[in-house]
DRENDO-772294 format. One line per 5 residues: number of its first residue (from 1); for each residue x, y, z of C-alpha. Coordinates in steps of 0.001 Angstrom, whole numbers, plus 500000, padded with zeros to 6 digits. Layout:
N
NUM = X/Y/Z; ... $
END
This chain:
264
1 = 142993/206434/100427; 144492/202960/099953; 144866/200786/103036; 148434/200098/104111; 149098/196434/103234 $
6 = 150235/195394/106697; 147362/197272/108371; 144213/195924/106708; 140960/197710/107306; 138765/195938/109852 $
11 = 135713/194175/108448; 132434/196108/108687; 130207/195256/111647; 127528/192676/111049; 124204/194349/110263 $
16 = 121520/194284/112905; 118570/192046/112271; 115736/194131/110911; 113411/193328/113803; 116024/193621/116555 $
21 = 115454/196537/118974; 118468/198787/119343; 119439/201452/121808; 120630/204689/120230; 121490/208126/121569 $
26 = 118784/209519/119286; 115972/207484/120839; 112744/209488/120772; 109423/209382/122570; 106882/208711/119817 $
31 = 103112/208856/120285; 101029/206963/117720; 097263/207263/117354; 095183/204459/115864; 097918/202045/116922 $
36 = 095792/198925/117425; 096240/197609/113873; 097370/198392/110336; 099749/201291/109759; 099660/202381/113397 $
41 = 100649/198972/114723; 103298/198458/112040; 104777/201876/112743; 104927/201177/116480; 106773/197914/115863 $
46 = 109215/199471/113379; 110046/202488/115555; 110440/200361/118670; 112818/198104/116739; 114819/201240/115887 $
51 = 115206/202036/119566; 112462/204616/120021; 110100/204628/122998; 106589/204265/121576; 103291/205125/123221 $
56 = 100272/203498/121573; 096862/205113/121609; 093526/203690/120413; 089964/202991/121528; 090529/199212/121477 $
61 = 092600/198983/124627; 092846/195204/124575; 094519/195259/121176; 097008/198015/121967; 097875/196280/125247 $
66 = 098680/193134/123272; 100792/195039/120740; 102678/196883/123498; 103376/193631/125329; 104635/192033/122120 $
71 = 107011/194951/121568; 108331/194698/125126; 108816/190948/124740; 110975/191709/121694; 113108/194062/123784 $
76 = 111485/197359/122845; 109953/200070/124997; 106201/200524/124637; 103298/201887/126673; 099625/202156/125784 $
81 = 096824/204523/126652; 093136/204525/125807; 092460/207225/123234; 089502/208657/121329; 090909/211200/118874 $
86 = 087512/212847/118434; 087779/214048/122049; 090234/216856/122742; 090329/215936/126428; 091149/212329/125578 $
91 = 093977/213487/123334; 095323/215845/125981; 095251/213022/128523; 097140/210778/126090; 099867/213386/125624 $
96 = 100040/214307/129315; 100408/210661/130323; 103271/210131/127898; 105009/213307/129017; 104635/212381/132673 $
101 = 106104/208942/132090; 108931/209869/129709; 109556/213546/130434; 109007/214766/126882; 107153/214184/123628 $
106 = 109371/214137/120556; 107063/212831/117819; 103328/212519/117271; 102119/210250/114485; 098540/211317/113725 $
111 = 097514/208017/112163; 093926/207331/113306; 091506/207411/110399; 088436/205786/108869; 087367/205212/105258 $
116 = 083664/204358/104836; 083502/204956/101087; 080169/205483/099344; 078654/207389/096443; 077359/210845/097291 $
121 = 073788/209955/096359; 073770/207248/099041; 073521/210165/101492; 075422/208388/104252; 075563/211591/106248 $
126 = 076456/209947/109560; 079468/208372/107878; 080470/211725/106365; 080361/213332/109790; 082311/210498/111362 $
131 = 085060/210880/108766; 085228/214596/109463; 085412/213933/113200; 088145/211297/113036; 090163/212261/109960 $
136 = 090176/216053/110406; 089240/216890/113982; 091349/214007/115248; 094416/215449/113520; 093654/218935/114831 $
141 = 093201/217600/118352; 096571/215890/118134; 098248/219078/116980; 096528/221116/119693; 097659/218685/122391 $
146 = 101335/218379/121423; 102196/221754/119904; 102484/223649/123230; 104659/220840/124621; 106941/220853/121588 $
151 = 107179/224641/121598; 108255/224538/125244; 110872/221895/124402; 112107/223892/121427; 111783/220821/119207 $
156 = 109327/218214/118016; 107977/216413/114983; 104367/215943/113871; 103679/213252/111267; 100206/213374/109735 $
161 = 098935/210387/107768; 097000/211496/104707; 096449/209340/101597; 096892/209351/097848; 093168/210176/098026 $
166 = 094398/213581/099206; 096035/213991/095788; 093138/212821/093603; 089414/212148/093837; 087741/208929/092715 $
171 = 084081/207868/092669; 082874/206807/096147; 085785/208699/097764; 084588/212319/097573; 084200/212907/101303 $
176 = 087148/210716/102271; 089316/212589/099767; 088079/215895/101174; 089280/214897/104637; 092687/213876/103313 $
181 = 093041/217049/101231; 092355/218830/104527; 095092/216881/106311; 097584/217947/103656; 096464/221582/103866 $
186 = 096695/221592/107669; 100137/220013/107507; 101469/222535/105007; 100094/225478/106973; 101614/224177/110194 $
191 = 104938/223561/108461; 105131/227137/107228; 104311/228481/110686; 106918/226323/112417; 110622/226773/113007 $
196 = 111332/224391/115890; 108674/221774/115038; 109084/219637/111941; 106015/218522/109980; 105737/215523/107673 $
201 = 102678/214377/105745; 102658/210748/104616; 100281/209715/101829; 099947/205934/101458; 098465/204256/098427 $
206 = 096821/200842/098601; 098015/199388/101896; 096864/196327/103818; 094819/197512/106808; 091348/197328/108332 $
211 = 090103/200460/106549; 088003/198490/104093; 086104/196889/106991; 084397/200218/107630; 082760/200370/104191 $
216 = 079066/199704/104773; 078037/199485/101102; 078612/195812/100125; 079236/196554/096434; 081767/199291/097165 $
221 = 083449/197169/099831; 083926/194227/097466; 085166/196497/094669; 087797/198029/096949; 088845/194643/098304 $
226 = 089191/193425/094742; 091817/196099/094117; 093887/195125/097159; 095796/192424/095319; 098600/194924/094649 $
231 = 098512/196464/098132; 101765/196930/100028; 102223/195854/103659; 101619/198398/106403; 105254/197897/107409 $
236 = 106293/199853/104302; 104647/202955/105731; 106284/202353/109103; 109665/202233/107355; 108978/205589/105687 $
241 = 108022/207204/108990; 111165/205781/110593; 113191/207426/107823; 111480/210794/108218; 111890/211074/111980 $
246 = 115469/209833/111800; 116750/212821/109857; 118949/215404/111628; 117114/218334/113269; 117838/220741/110417 $
251 = 116239/218404/107845; 112447/218283/107526; 111041/215629/105200; 107862/217478/104255; 105926/214890/102261 $
256 = 106165/211224/101350; 103886/209502/098812; 104132/205717/098981; 102236/203585/096468; 102462/200005/095279 $
261 = 104507/199890/092125; 101500/198401/090294; 098975/201001/091483; 097689/203303/088764 $
END
């Protein structure tokens, strides 16, 4: 419809600055594991800037305290809680604390993960077991802790961070890939079982984070770091999660794969 000449349409409102916290009627309580750095930290900052109330969990309490304080200084709402995802009791305490403080739990971002890559014949069995504990059991513990709460609420959203290594297997990544294939399988099973709870699996490609620091084999570590020249910032993954949880209740974004344009 054309505007009447003597009644011009008002100019559109000025866009909000990307990092400016906003208050919206759709503000959610979002719990984020592994929030002390990388994707977890970037996601906390992005969601807080969108007006959500974020609760940061990690073992490194000093770091998450600093991140939470930075978010609050910027006008956002953020709490932090010590968390070891390999412990079900720790995860339950994390969820209970957030629920007690905010009255509900709307979103869990199961982000905590490790990536100590190595060839199979290196027989780094302790590292294999640690990946299983953090990358698989940690996700299961998160689901176990929030699912009863979300069922009681009649709504909720679980976001599980997988990897493009859950879509393919490369040398040195056999066990890591196995854990991320598992995350995708768990997510899809949970999605099919759920009606009130939405489930999203996010699979990042090469992304700037501390994951490479956990690679104990010097040759593998340097090879992986050499490929990071095309890596995208962790903020790109935070943006994708913000998009997924911002959809209306009847829309479930099931899976997002986010790679650098230059990644093969």
